[in-house]
Every structure is written in structure tokens, then in C-alpha cells.
N, CA, C and O of each residue as an XYZ file, in Angstrom:
956
protein
N     101.502     89.087    107.733
C     100.097     89.078    108.221
C      99.794     88.063    109.145
O      99.236     88.283    110.220
N     100.239     86.675    108.651
C      99.707     85.571    109.685
C     100.260     85.655    110.927
O      99.717     85.146    111.907
N     101.516     86.378    110.989
C     102.282     86.620    112.478
C     101.403     87.425    113.377
O     101.163     87.151    114.552
N     100.879     88.604    112.604
C     100.201     89.272    113.407
C      98.933     88.668    113.936
O      98.512     88.934    115.062
N      98.269     87.763    113.021
C      96.950     87.092    113.577
C      97.389     86.024    114.545
O      96.553     85.610    115.348
N      98.501     85.579    114.554
C      98.808     84.501    115.826
C      98.992     85.274    117.177
O      98.612     84.790    118.242
N      99.602     86.516    117.078
C      99.954     87.331    118.140
C      98.416     87.940    118.915
O      98.142     87.999    120.114
N      97.651     88.313    117.795
C      96.546     88.734    118.290
C      95.565     87.694    118.822
O      94.497     88.004    119.350
N      95.929     86.623    118.678
C      95.074     85.491    119.012
C      95.503     84.889    120.436
O      94.757     84.389    121.278
N      97.182     85.098    120.506
C      97.597     84.664    121.708
C      96.974     85.329    122.988
O      96.438     84.927    124.020
N      97.298     86.528    122.431
C      96.820     87.821    123.771
C      95.487     88.328    123.749
O      95.074     89.488    123.750
N      94.731     86.924    123.722
C      93.348     87.153    124.236
C      93.282     87.612    125.793
O      94.039     87.129    126.634
N      92.334     88.560    126.083
C      92.477     89.164    127.472
C      92.028     88.106    128.362
O      92.123     88.373    129.560
N      91.464     86.730    127.986
C      91.252     85.946    129.171
C      92.602     85.016    129.200
O      92.492     84.183    130.100
N      93.326     84.950    128.786
C      94.643     84.039    128.684
C      95.173     84.522    130.282
O      94.814     85.647    130.629
N      95.926     83.792    131.162
C      96.563     83.887    132.152
C      97.466     85.021    131.900
O      98.036     85.020    130.809
N      97.682     85.929    132.665
C      99.028     86.915    132.639
C     100.355     86.193    132.573
O     101.347     86.394    131.872
N     100.042     85.137    133.664
C     101.668     84.451    134.188
C     102.243     83.630    132.721
O     103.399     83.319    132.435
N     100.907     83.412    131.900
C     101.239     82.430    130.649
C     102.178     83.473    129.521
O     103.171     83.163    128.863
N     101.471     84.753    129.588
C     101.963     85.808    128.595
C     103.425     86.130    129.101
O     104.361     86.000    128.312
N     103.621     86.507    130.277
C     104.850     87.078    130.896
C     106.063     85.734    130.571
O     107.188     85.896    130.098
N     105.561     84.700    130.900
C     106.514     83.505    130.753
C     107.151     83.550    129.291
O     108.349     83.674    129.040
N     106.132     83.426    128.402
C     106.404     83.418    126.940
C     107.016     84.731    126.536
O     107.803     84.640    125.593
N     106.836     85.897    127.024
C     107.307     87.389    126.571
C     107.836     87.876    127.702
O     107.111     88.689    128.275
N     109.049     87.600    128.300
C     109.575     88.302    129.678
C     109.651     89.700    129.338
O     109.391     90.414    130.307
N     109.934     90.349    128.238
C     110.004     91.690    128.167
C     108.928     92.612    128.500
O     109.060     93.814    128.731
N     107.621     91.791    128.504
C     106.625     92.184    129.146
C     106.590     92.759    130.763
O     105.821     93.569    131.282
N     107.619     92.082    131.276
C     107.849     92.531    132.822
C     108.004     93.792    133.119
O     107.385     94.357    134.021
N     109.007     94.430    132.236
C     109.518     95.694    132.337
C     108.216     96.909    132.056
O     108.076     97.988    132.632
N     107.240     96.213    130.816
C     106.220     97.046    130.730
C     105.105     96.962    131.663
O     104.239     97.826    131.528
N     104.935     96.003    132.677
C     104.041     95.958    133.803
C     104.715     96.879    134.733
O     104.077     97.721    135.362
N     106.096     96.728    134.843
C     106.577     97.619    136.078
C     106.390     98.837    135.906
O     106.276     99.551    136.902
N     106.305     99.432    134.511
C     105.993    100.838    134.370
C     104.810    101.285    134.203
O     104.616    102.465    133.913
N     103.775    100.356    134.371
C     102.165    100.682    134.543
C     101.710    100.249    136.175
O     100.588     99.913    136.553
N     103.121    100.392    137.092
C     102.805    100.181    138.217
C     102.097     98.849    138.597
O     101.392     98.830    139.606
N     102.251     97.755    137.847
C     101.706     96.791    138.236
C     102.686     95.817    138.956
O     103.912     95.923    138.947
N     101.916     94.800    139.615
C     102.936     93.920    140.453
C     103.109     92.816    140.335
O     102.055     92.229    140.090
N     104.291     91.942    140.407
C     104.308     90.287    140.160
C     103.600     89.634    141.326
O     103.354     90.086    142.444
N     103.344     88.508    140.806
C     102.616     87.709    141.911
C     101.011     87.648    141.436
O     100.059     87.585    142.214
N     100.944     87.678    140.127
C      99.523     87.646    139.721
C      98.723     86.313    139.765
O      97.498     86.415    139.702
N      99.315     84.984    139.872
C      98.636     83.991    140.274
C      98.047     83.575    139.210
O      98.659     83.743    138.156
N      96.866     82.997    139.169
C      95.967     82.503    138.225
C      95.117     83.537    137.549
O      94.170     83.157    136.860
N      95.358     84.715    137.680
C      94.665     85.832    137.090
C      94.900     85.991    135.640
O      96.020     85.828    135.156
N      93.865     86.305    134.941
C      93.814     86.741    133.431
C      94.456     87.983    133.091
O      94.614     88.866    133.934
N      94.825     88.093    131.920
C      95.053     89.703    131.581
C      94.200     90.807    131.999
O      94.453     91.855    132.593
N      92.869     90.186    131.427
C      91.718     91.134    131.903
C      91.559     91.450    133.283
O      91.400     92.591    133.716
N      91.610     90.341    134.004
C      91.210     90.742    135.373
C      92.665     91.361    136.053
O      92.463     91.885    137.148
N      93.671     91.382    135.729
C      94.960     91.952    136.079
C      94.694     93.333    135.922
O      94.721     94.103    136.883
N      94.418     93.718    134.678
C      94.104     94.823    134.104
C      93.328     95.825    135.215
O      93.694     96.858    135.775
N      91.953     94.952    135.279
C      91.096     95.720    135.736
C      91.405     96.059    137.440
O      90.931     96.972    138.116
N      92.084     95.300    137.726
C      92.698     95.284    139.125
C      93.235     96.545    139.510
O      92.864     97.185    140.495
N      94.464     97.014    138.391
C      95.085     98.404    138.350
C      94.574     99.213    138.014
O      95.128    100.290    138.237
N      93.198     99.255    137.263
C      92.460    100.496    136.852
C      93.095    100.711    135.294
O      93.321    101.839    134.856
N      93.301     99.719    134.673
C      93.929     99.812    133.220
C      92.810     99.119    132.454
O      92.403     98.037    132.877
N      92.212     99.736    131.211
C      91.571     98.911    130.206
C      92.284     97.907    129.639
O      93.408     98.031    129.151
N      91.533     96.746    129.711
C      92.344     95.502    129.139
C      92.555     95.573    127.541
O      93.328     94.754    127.044
N      91.951     96.451    126.767
C      92.326     96.625    125.557
C      93.715     97.584    125.337
O      94.521     97.542    124.408
N      93.699     98.360    126.395
C      95.036     99.163    126.192
C      96.155     98.417    126.580
O      97.179     98.565    125.912
N      96.162     97.541    127.657
C      97.046     96.588    128.080
C      97.749     95.946    126.921
O      98.953     95.975    126.664
N      96.499     95.195    126.087
C      96.689     94.347    124.924
C      97.445     95.026    124.110
O      98.550     94.590    123.786
N      96.977     96.185    123.659
C      97.556     97.165    122.680
C      98.794     97.244    122.914
O      99.573     96.837    122.053
N      99.282     97.787    124.135
C     100.684     97.871    124.414
C     101.511     96.752    124.441
O     102.698     96.851    124.130
N     100.995     95.672    124.789
C     101.850     94.457    124.890
C     102.053     94.009    123.615
O     103.164     93.547    123.355
N     100.922     94.061    122.473
C     101.123     93.960    121.324
C     102.188     94.719    120.461
O     102.825     94.062    119.638
N     102.411     96.009    120.595
C     103.406     96.596    120.235
C     104.944     96.058    120.544
O     105.796     96.040    119.656
N     105.213     95.608    121.948
C     106.423     95.126    122.395
C     106.656     93.926    121.784
O     107.818     93.615    121.523
N     105.500     93.004    121.440
C     105.705     91.763    120.909
C     106.161     91.880    119.559
O     107.127     91.229    119.161
N     105.415     92.806    118.707
C     105.683     92.936    117.291
C     105.628     94.671    117.189
O     104.523     95.215    117.209
N     106.583     95.298    117.105
C     106.800     96.739    116.656
C     105.979     97.226    115.608
O     105.577     98.389    115.624
N     105.619     96.216    114.450
C     104.996     96.975    113.437
C     103.552     96.272    113.480
O     103.088     95.803    112.440
N     102.821     96.199    114.732
C     101.505     95.751    114.894
C     100.757     96.694    114.259
O     100.844     97.882    114.570
N      99.942     96.247    113.296
C      99.252     97.087    112.356
C      97.967     97.734    113.131
O      97.547     98.769    112.614
N      97.337     97.312    114.204
C      96.123     97.851    115.030
C      96.575     99.258    115.402
O      95.740    100.155    115.284
N      97.636     99.518    115.780
C      98.164    100.597    116.808
C      97.740    101.816    115.525
O      97.505    102.852    116.148
N      97.613    101.999    114.464
C      97.365    102.913    113.808
C      95.583    103.184    113.600
O      95.153    104.279    113.238
N      94.824    102.188    113.846
C      93.474    102.208    113.596
C      92.768    102.008    114.726
O      91.565    101.809    114.556
N      93.257    102.004    116.061
C      92.190    101.912    116.950
C      91.583    103.061    117.335
O      91.833    104.165    116.851
N      90.605    102.788    118.394
C      89.856    104.013    118.503
C      90.320    104.464    120.009
O      90.449    103.745    121.000
N      90.541    105.947    119.872
C      90.949    106.626    121.123
C      90.031    106.518    122.333
O      88.812    106.489    122.163
N      90.528    106.461    123.453
C      89.641    106.474    124.815
C      90.217    107.105    125.593
O      91.357    106.740    125.878
N      89.695    108.201    126.186
C      89.855    109.048    126.938
C      90.206    108.685    128.395
O      90.895    109.369    129.153
N      89.560    107.372    128.693
C      89.962    106.483    130.044
C      91.177    106.153    130.054
O      91.664    105.860    131.147
N      92.043    106.101    128.816
C      93.521    105.485    128.666
C      94.433    106.731    129.300
O      95.519    106.549    129.850
N      93.856    107.903    129.141
C      94.853    109.002    129.483
C      95.923    109.004    130.644
O      97.088    109.387    130.544
N      95.287    108.494    131.783
C      96.067    108.804    132.915
C      97.241    107.748    133.070
O      98.363    107.998    133.512
N      96.749    106.454    132.599
C      97.664    105.245    132.569
C      98.784    105.280    131.645
O      99.853    104.671    131.681
N      98.311    106.138    130.789
C      99.410    106.254    129.386
C     100.572    107.272    130.223
O     101.700    106.874    130.511
N     100.091    108.548    130.518
C     100.915    109.326    131.043
C     101.810    109.023    132.240
O     102.905    109.561    132.404
N     101.221    108.042    133.142
C     101.995    107.444    134.266
C     103.021    106.341    133.464
O     104.177    106.089    133.803
N     102.437    105.876    132.547
C     103.502    104.660    131.872
C     104.634    105.421    131.106
O     105.744    104.893    131.053
N     104.425    106.588    130.530
C     105.469    107.301    129.880
C     106.332    107.695    130.929
O     107.519    107.383    130.835
N     105.958    108.291    131.857
C     106.690    108.970    133.089
C     107.663    108.190    133.633
O     108.842    108.420    133.902
N     106.736    106.902    133.790
C     107.844    105.778    134.314
C     108.814    105.285    133.333
O     109.856    104.689    133.604
N     108.393    105.574    132.221
C     109.384    104.843    131.313
C     110.737    106.078    131.266
O     111.920    105.765    131.404
N     110.380    107.098    131.106
C     111.507    108.383    131.444
C     112.348    108.032    132.955
O     113.548    108.304    132.972
N     111.894    107.598    133.862
C     112.451    107.352    135.137
C     113.300    105.929    134.860
O     114.337    105.685    135.476
N     112.852    105.215    134.072
C     113.331    103.892    133.806
C     114.800    103.821    133.040
O     115.848    103.229    133.300
N     114.386    104.692    131.990
C     115.858    105.002    131.169
C     116.850    105.837    132.002
O     118.050    105.569    132.055
N     116.219    106.962    132.708
C     117.339    107.546    133.221
C     118.193    107.192    134.500
O     119.329    107.573    134.785
N     117.045    106.075    135.432
C     117.678    105.689    136.378
C     118.480    104.196    136.354
O     119.402    103.915    137.120
N     117.930    103.294    135.308
C     118.731    102.258    135.017
C     119.581    102.059    133.831
O     120.653    101.454    133.856
N     118.988    102.660    132.677
C     119.329    102.251    131.466
C     120.798    103.125    131.077
O     121.827    102.633    130.613
N     120.559    104.466    131.400
C     121.504    105.618    131.040
C     122.886    105.315    131.988
O     124.003    105.186    131.488
N     122.615    105.228    133.413
C     123.670    105.024    134.251
C     124.658    103.803    133.941
O     125.880    103.933    134.017
N     124.057    102.663    133.602
C     124.832    101.441    132.969
C     125.563    101.645    131.844
O     126.757    101.358    131.760
N     124.766    102.237    130.773
C     125.704    102.933    129.607
C     127.147    103.843    130.000
O     128.278    103.737    129.526
N     126.663    104.686    130.965
C     127.819    105.463    131.065
C     128.986    104.857    131.616
O     130.128    104.897    131.160
N     128.507    104.201    132.812
C     129.434    103.131    133.805
C     130.322    102.154    132.555
O     131.508    102.001    132.846
N     129.953    101.610    131.456
C     130.521    100.562    130.738
C     131.268    101.565    129.748
O     132.388    101.188    129.403
N     130.859    102.689    129.275
C     131.453    103.389    128.371
C     132.890    103.935    129.121
O     133.994    103.934    128.576
N     132.657    104.301    130.213
C     133.693    104.632    131.007
C     134.976    103.588    131.361
O     136.185    103.759    131.514
N     134.313    102.722    131.397
C     135.166    101.444    131.688
C     136.073    101.112    130.318
O     137.245    100.741    130.263
N     135.219    101.348    129.337
C     136.071    101.160    127.971
C     137.072    102.278    127.911
O     138.291    102.124    127.823
N     136.541    103.216    127.958
C     137.688    104.606    127.768
C     138.767    104.056    128.652
O     139.849    103.823    128.114
N     138.620    103.807    129.986
C     139.708    103.629    130.923
C     140.623    102.538    130.336
O     141.850    102.592    130.415
N     139.921    101.520    129.725
C     140.927    100.325    129.330
C     141.787    100.656    128.325
O     142.917    100.180    128.217
N     141.182    101.646    127.406
C     142.171    101.815    126.346
C     143.181    103.160    126.540
O     144.273    103.269    125.982
N     142.622    104.090    127.387
C     143.186    105.421    127.460
C     143.952    106.009    126.481
O     145.116    106.398    126.575
N     143.100    106.050    125.388
C     143.568    106.937    124.068
C     142.542    107.912    123.786
O     141.364    107.938    124.139
N     143.241    108.738    123.056
C     142.163    110.082    122.354
C     140.875    109.414    121.480
O     139.737    109.880    121.546
N     141.220    108.315    120.700
C     140.478    107.804    119.686
C     138.935    107.145    120.715
O     137.767    107.131    120.325
N     139.310    106.810    121.658
C     138.092    106.235    122.512
C     137.522    107.433    123.256
O     136.610    107.076    124.003
N     137.751    108.654    123.290
C     137.168    109.542    123.787
C     136.319    110.171    122.959
O     135.562    111.017    123.433
N     136.295    109.869    121.567
C     135.267    110.226    120.686
C     134.046    109.353    121.059
O     132.963    109.607    120.532
N     134.142    108.551    121.757
C     133.144    107.337    121.870
C     132.061    108.363    123.145
O     130.843    108.543    123.137
N     133.038    108.824    124.046
C     132.296    109.568    125.186
C     131.641    110.928    124.624
O     130.568    111.347    125.057
N     132.298    111.504    123.735
C     131.761    112.602    123.251
C     130.384    112.322    122.321
O     129.468    113.144    122.353
N     130.309    111.302    121.622
C     129.125    110.979    120.837
C     127.980    110.798    122.030
O     126.953    111.467    121.917
N     128.123    109.966    123.098
C     127.415    109.463    123.926
C     126.777    110.770    124.662
O     125.573    110.937    124.852
N     127.680    111.542    124.989
C     127.253    112.984    125.758
C     126.230    113.781    125.027
O     125.332    114.387    125.611
N     126.397    113.768    123.651
C     125.801    114.560    122.814
C     124.479    114.194    122.839
O     123.641    115.063    123.078
N     124.042    112.713    122.572
C     123.246    112.016    122.646
C     122.474    112.185    124.005
O     121.268    112.398    123.881
N     122.968    112.125    125.260
C     122.332    111.936    126.353
C     121.732    113.745    126.619
O     120.724    114.094    127.234
N     122.594    114.485    126.030
C     122.138    116.011    126.141
C     120.756    115.981    125.471
O     119.736    116.344    126.058
N     120.782    115.527    124.203
C     119.469    115.549    123.394
C     118.135    114.904    124.096
O     116.984    115.338    124.046
N     118.577    113.871    124.688
C     117.428    112.899    125.160
C     116.926    113.599    126.613
O     115.733    113.623    126.916
N     117.815    114.075    127.336
C     117.651    114.960    128.548
C     116.468    115.849    128.285
O     115.456    115.844    128.985
N     116.700    116.794    126.986
C     116.311    117.897    126.771
C     114.761    117.384    126.317
O     113.782    118.018    126.711
N     114.649    116.467    125.658
C     113.256    115.587    125.204
C     112.641    115.492    126.362
O     111.660    116.229    126.459
N     112.908    114.769    127.366
C     112.332    114.127    128.532
C     111.935    115.417    129.387
O     110.920    115.361    130.080
N     112.587    116.393    129.360
C     112.524    117.405    130.326
C     111.099    118.380    129.682
O     110.157    118.796    130.357
N     111.294    118.543    128.339
C     110.202    119.236    127.613
C     108.917    118.603    127.763
O     107.907    119.260    128.018
N     108.914    117.382    127.620
C     107.544    116.394    128.064
C     107.121    116.408    129.455
O     105.912    116.463    129.682
N     108.010    116.361    130.489
C     107.503    116.346    131.739
C     107.150    117.698    132.383
O     106.311    117.806    133.278
N     107.958    118.877    131.784
C     107.639    120.060    132.043
C     106.646    120.917    131.181
O     106.211    121.966    131.656
N     106.334    120.568    130.129
C     105.688    121.184    129.116
C     104.151    120.340    128.660
O     103.006    120.736    128.882
N     104.546    119.185    128.023
C     103.369    118.250    127.534
C     102.406    117.745    128.562
O     101.194    117.957    128.518
N     103.050    117.035    129.529
C     102.000    116.155    130.376
C     101.463    117.384    131.231
O     100.275    117.252    131.523
N     101.936    118.308    131.605
C     101.099    119.365    132.695
C      99.929    119.887    131.593
O      98.744    120.017    131.898
N     100.479    120.157    130.271
C      99.257    120.996    129.350
C      98.394    119.804    129.051
O      97.253    120.222    128.852
N      98.441    118.719    128.954
C      97.425    117.707    129.052
C      96.650    117.450    130.278
O      95.463    117.127    130.216
N      97.298    117.587    131.410
C      96.665    117.306    132.701
C      95.423    118.720    132.817
O      94.324    118.584    133.355
N      95.851    119.842    132.272
C      94.897    121.074    132.377
C      93.735    120.788    131.461
O      92.667    121.355    131.693
N      93.842    119.983    130.468
C      92.780    119.691    129.551
C      91.824    118.854    130.127
O      90.720    118.815    129.585
N      92.052    118.108    131.221
C      91.382    117.121    132.060
C      90.573    117.645    132.813
O      89.574    117.066    133.239
N      90.966    119.085    133.143
C      90.299    119.938    134.217
C      89.652    121.192    133.654
O      90.376    122.125    133.307
N      88.520    121.259    133.560
C      87.645    122.407    132.903
C      88.106    123.576    133.109
O      88.481    124.453    132.331
N      88.025    123.494    134.682
C      88.214    125.032    135.495
C      89.679    125.538    134.761
O      89.842    126.756    134.686
N      90.631    124.742    134.278
C      91.731    125.432    133.722
C      92.184    125.471    132.546
O      93.268    126.022    132.355
N      91.372    124.824    131.339
C      91.633    124.569    130.166
C      91.473    126.132    129.409
O      91.965    126.352    128.302
N      90.947    126.842    129.948
C      90.961    128.374    129.463
C      92.482    128.929    129.424
O      92.972    129.556    128.485
N      93.115    128.583    130.601
C      94.546    129.309    130.793
C      95.381    128.546    130.061
O      95.448    127.355    130.367
N      96.151    129.019    129.007
C      96.980    128.303    128.346
C      97.891    129.704    127.604
O      97.910    130.022    126.415
N      98.518    130.289    128.635
C      99.454    131.412    128.104
C     100.517    131.125    126.872
O     100.804    131.992    126.047
N     100.961    130.035    126.865
C     102.085    129.789    125.982
C     101.355    129.453    124.680
O     102.106    129.142    123.755
N      99.915    129.453    124.394
C      99.511    129.096    123.249
C      99.615    127.599    122.723
O      99.377    127.374    121.537
N      99.953    126.617    123.556
C     100.337    125.276    123.583
C      99.407    124.610    123.236
O      98.319    124.663    123.809
N      99.752    123.561    121.837
C      98.600    122.561    121.271
C      99.531    121.558    121.187
O     100.742    121.710    121.351
N      98.823    120.273    120.868
C      99.695    119.210    120.965
C      99.952    118.940    119.223
O     100.349    117.850    118.810
N      99.703    119.929    118.449
C     100.151    120.033    116.879
C     101.652    120.426    117.072
O     102.589    119.885    116.485
N     101.751    121.507    118.031
C     103.190    121.923    118.498
C     104.027    121.070    118.983
O     105.235    121.194    118.779
N     103.399    119.849    119.859
C     104.244    118.700    120.465
C     104.566    117.961    119.113
O     105.737    117.863    118.747
N     103.662    117.506    118.463
C     104.106    116.761    117.154
C     105.151    117.306    116.261
O     105.824    116.505    115.613
N     105.367    118.597    116.150
C     106.463    118.923    115.304
C     107.547    119.038    116.164
O     108.614    119.088    115.552
N     107.659    119.108    117.602
C     108.573    119.198    118.410
C     109.254    117.853    118.346
O     110.485    117.875    118.373
N     108.639    116.674    118.266
C     108.693    115.353    118.553
C     109.635    114.713    117.566
O     109.217    113.869    116.774
N     110.906    115.096    117.593
C     111.887    114.593    116.628
C     112.459    113.376    117.066
O     112.482    112.998    118.237
N     112.976    112.700    115.971
C     113.443    111.163    116.429
C     114.675    111.329    117.198
O     115.534    112.086    116.745
N     114.876    110.712    118.315
C     115.982    110.782    118.957
C     116.966    109.688    119.165
O     117.735    109.482    120.104
N     116.716    108.919    117.857
C     117.418    107.649    118.089
C     118.648    107.276    117.218
O     119.439    106.356    117.429
N     118.654    108.431    115.902
C     119.665    108.351    115.310
C     121.209    108.266    116.029
O     122.040    107.430    115.673
N     121.397    109.047    116.860
C     122.634    109.035    117.364
C     122.761    107.560    118.104
O     123.928    107.169    118.110
N     121.963    106.789    118.637
C     122.259    105.475    119.250
C     122.715    104.454    118.163
O     123.242    103.365    118.392
N     122.407    105.016    116.874
C     122.894    104.021    115.851
C     124.179    104.485    115.499
O     124.974    103.680    115.016
N     124.535    105.790    115.686
C     125.847    106.224    115.360
C     126.880    105.616    116.257
O     127.920    105.109    115.836
N     126.412    105.724    117.970
C     127.213    104.992    118.715
C     127.472    103.539    118.398
O     128.627    103.114    118.431
N     126.554    102.832    118.122
C     126.812    101.353    117.900
C     127.509    101.077    116.605
O     128.161    100.035    116.547
N     127.467    101.845    115.576
C     128.396    101.714    114.512
C     129.809    101.845    114.772
O     130.660    101.171    114.191
N     130.071    102.782    115.714
C     131.282    103.673    116.228
C     131.773    102.262    116.980
O     132.923    101.932    116.690
N     131.212    101.569    117.710
C     131.542    100.468    118.270
C     132.192     99.235    117.618
O     133.230     98.593    117.774
N     131.059     99.192    116.779
C     131.226     97.870    115.805
C     132.161     98.065    114.976
O     132.910     97.105    114.793
N     132.378     99.070    114.373
C     133.135     98.894    113.021
C     134.433    100.175    112.931
O     135.365    100.049    112.136
N     134.338    101.127    113.667
C     135.409    101.784    113.780
C     136.136    102.516    114.816
O     136.702    103.606    114.746
N     135.992    101.596    115.912
C     137.012    102.002    117.239
C     137.961    101.029    116.885
O     137.538    100.089    116.210
N     139.354    101.047    117.242
C     140.185    100.035    116.927
C     140.047     98.890    117.981
O     139.661     99.084    119.134
N     140.444     97.539    117.406
C     139.881     96.434    118.207
C     141.158     96.248    119.163
O     142.319     96.636    119.032
N     140.443     95.427    120.289
C     141.133     95.354    121.523
C     141.119     93.876    121.969
O     140.814     92.942    121.228
N     141.472     93.774    123.221
C     141.353     92.477    123.809
C     140.151     91.778    124.206
O     139.170     92.381    123.770
N     139.835     90.726    124.875
C     138.906     90.193    125.057
C     137.936     90.945    126.184
O     136.718     90.860    126.030
N     138.417     91.599    127.189
C     137.848     92.575    127.826
C     137.247     93.928    127.106
O     136.249     94.533    127.497
N     137.866     94.194    126.245
C     137.210     95.232    125.129
C     136.149     94.654    124.432
O     135.124     95.315    124.266
N     136.246     93.485    123.988
C     135.063     92.750    123.384
C     133.840     92.711    124.284
O     132.755     93.117    123.868
N     134.008     92.195    125.599
C     133.041     91.901    126.445
C     132.465     93.395    126.839
O     131.292     93.340    127.210
N     132.876     94.349    126.839
C     132.448     95.685    127.261
C     131.526     96.157    125.999
O     130.407     96.671    126.007
N     132.293     95.843    125.024
C     131.443     96.429    123.575
C     130.244     95.689    123.478
O     129.245     96.288    123.078
N     130.152     94.271    123.827
C     129.141     93.551    123.632
C     128.042     93.835    124.700
O     126.897     93.569    124.335
N     128.222     94.406    126.151
C     127.412     94.652    126.703
C     126.705     96.110    126.364
O     125.500     96.273    126.558
N     127.568     97.167    125.835
C     127.165     98.458    125.402
C     126.211     98.220    124.323
O     125.035     98.583    124.369
N     126.736     97.620    123.386
C     125.690     97.327    122.361
C     124.546     96.596    122.505
O     123.613     96.984    121.802
N     124.338     95.642    123.213
C     123.150     94.948    123.597
C     121.957     96.009    124.446
O     120.743     96.057    124.245
N     122.662     96.692    125.295
C     121.885     97.536    125.900
C     121.591     98.954    125.272
O     120.835     99.776    125.791
N     122.217     99.124    124.197
C     121.893    100.293    123.173
C     120.960     99.835    122.313
O     120.033    100.579    121.992
N     121.052     98.589    121.825
C     120.137     98.056    121.104
C     118.378     97.777    121.593
O     117.315     97.899    120.984
N     118.732     97.362    122.956
C     117.491     97.123    123.745
C     116.695     98.586    124.123
O     115.488     98.659    124.353
N     117.561     99.630    124.133
C     117.148    101.122    124.442
C     116.628    101.821    123.150
O     115.900    102.810    123.240
N     117.038    101.259    121.845
C     116.700    101.690    120.643
C     115.500    101.255    120.322
O     114.713    101.985    119.721
N     115.164     99.864    120.720
C     113.835     99.216    120.176
C     112.905     99.838    121.213
O     111.841    100.271    120.769
N     113.151     99.965    122.643
C     112.342    100.508    123.512
C     111.704    102.020    123.205
O     110.518    102.338    123.292
N     112.586    102.677    122.907
C     112.337    104.076    122.551
C     111.473    104.480    121.274
O     110.761    105.476    121.149
N     111.736    103.370    120.277
C     110.703    103.622    119.244
C     109.411    103.082    119.415
O     108.437    103.481    118.776
N     109.370    102.035    120.402
C     108.001    101.642    121.001
C     107.299    103.150    121.723
O     106.223    103.641    121.384
N     108.011    103.561    122.534
C     107.679    104.756    123.415
C     107.279    105.804    122.381
O     106.350    106.561    122.661
N     107.832    105.898    121.347
C     107.275    106.999    120.410
C     106.156    106.804    119.962
O     105.267    107.654    119.989
N     106.013    105.437    119.391
C     104.693    105.055    118.736
C     103.753    105.177    120.060
O     102.777    105.880    119.798
N     103.751    104.852    120.986
C     102.641    104.981    121.946
C     102.278    106.579    121.987
O     101.105    106.950    122.011
N     103.220    107.361    121.993
C     102.874    108.798    122.094
C     101.992    109.368    120.949
O     101.019    110.119    121.021
N     102.723    108.689    119.654
C     101.838    109.161    118.250
C     100.789    108.571    117.953
O      99.902    109.180    117.355
N     100.665    107.363    118.273
C      99.487    106.636    117.758
C      98.310    106.493    118.832
O      97.188    106.072    118.552
N      98.733    106.911    120.118
C      97.642    106.615    121.310
C      97.336    107.953    122.039
O      96.295    108.606    121.966
N      98.670    108.279    122.892
C      98.376    109.454    123.387
C      97.816    110.777    122.806
O      96.872    111.373    123.325
N      98.585    111.273    121.484
C      98.093    112.203    120.611
C      96.827    112.393    120.321
O      96.209    113.452    120.429
N      96.314    111.068    119.842
C      94.831    111.188    119.227
C      93.699    111.528    120.297
O      92.627    112.063    120.015
N      94.127    111.113    121.631
C      93.369    111.157    122.587
C      93.440    112.897    123.049
O      92.440    113.518    123.410
N      94.455    113.338    122.974
C      94.617    114.872    123.422
C      93.873    115.416    122.471
O      92.923    116.076    122.892
N      94.019    115.341    121.167
C      93.320    115.846    120.301
C      91.714    116.199    120.460
O      91.137    117.246    120.167
N      91.147    114.895    121.060
C      89.723    114.981    121.435
C      89.426    115.866    122.329
O      88.345    116.447    122.226
N      90.109    116.101    123.160
C      90.293    116.725    124.577
C      90.362    118.430    124.075
O      89.554    119.229    124.548
N      91.323    118.821    123.164
C      91.472    120.064    122.919
C      90.094    120.817    122.447
O      89.339    120.193    121.701
N      89.791    121.980    122.813
C      88.831    122.792    122.220
C      88.900    123.135    120.790
O      88.039    123.856    120.286
């Protein structure tokens, strides 16, 4: 509990954003996905958030999640419909971040590791990864083509009566399965079960494991943002 209190005090909205980013560089990626720009000068978190049309309270909530994933206030905050557009933008930009940066890097390094060994044993790694990638691609496509468009219709009273699929956020919650289990399987395969190799093998495994761990952590926070911030707002909008 003391840790949470210290973090909440640190992320006062009047503190300079540059200080926060210097202390927690992982938040630079968060700002990028909110379409903020670096070069904030002496501006506070509150001033920067308002400049980009995001409520300071939402920015602090997301920041606190990235600093401390078990941040307790995430489950008790008050939903605010003004947060809906920034949230959808953040989630869509996160999908693009994973798809355009993280997954291509992982694919490249896994291919390099397989090429290094040239054995069927290491082909198992590729199979695990492709199965995971197929699942996550389907998850992102479902959100991009079904969930987010549905939410946007709720924001427009002229279109809310048209819902031929009888879709609701409760259906989304049931569909919202954990896509992280296969990531742990891949990490365990690399750490414990694939035969050991030379120094190049160790370097490639380390790069893959490090990126998988980053991705695993980020996706867990991504899911919490959807479950505890996005979905409660959508429930307010549903008839």
C-alpha cells in the first residue's frame, strides 16, 4: 500500500511532464500512442494533457497503470464519457504499435534463431509463435471491425437504433479472452526446453525473451484499460 501512495503523490498533475518521463521512460511509448509529441519543455502533466485534448485524470490513470500494474484505483475510478475518443485512439495506436514494431522484430529474431540451428526441434518455436500470432491478429481484427465501430455508433444518437447484429459490450466481455498464455509458453520453450547453443544462440534468445516480456506486460495493461476504463463508459452509453 505504501508503494501505491508514493506513486500517486509522485504523479500529481502539476508536476512537470519532463520529470515524469525522465523517471519512467516506459511512459514515452504511452504518450506516443496518445498522439502526444515530445518537446514538452517546462509544461506540467496537466498542461500537456489539456493541450492534446485528454483529461489529466485519464492520463494519470493510464500512467499509474504502467508504473504499477496493480494500481488499486483502476477498479474504483468514475467513468467519464469524455475519455472515450482518447481511449479508442490509444487502443488503436497500441494495435498498430504491436503490429508494426513488436511483432516484426519478434518474427525476425525467431527466423534468425531457426536459421542458426537448422533443426526440426527449433521449428517448434515457429509453430508456437504462428499459432499465437494468428490468435492475436483475430483479436485485434474483432476489436477494429466490430467493437470500436459499435462504440462509435453509440456516440451518434442517429445511428444507435441500428444494430443488426444485436451486439453489446457484454458480448465483447465474453469474447475478451486472455491472449497472453501462449506468450508464456514461448518464453518457457526458449528458456528451458530448446537445446542449448553457442553465444549467438544466447543473444538471440535474450532479445526474443526481453521483447516477449515487454509485450506480455503491455498487453496485460492494455486489457485492464479495456476492462476497467473503456467498458464501464460504454455501458453508460448503451440503451
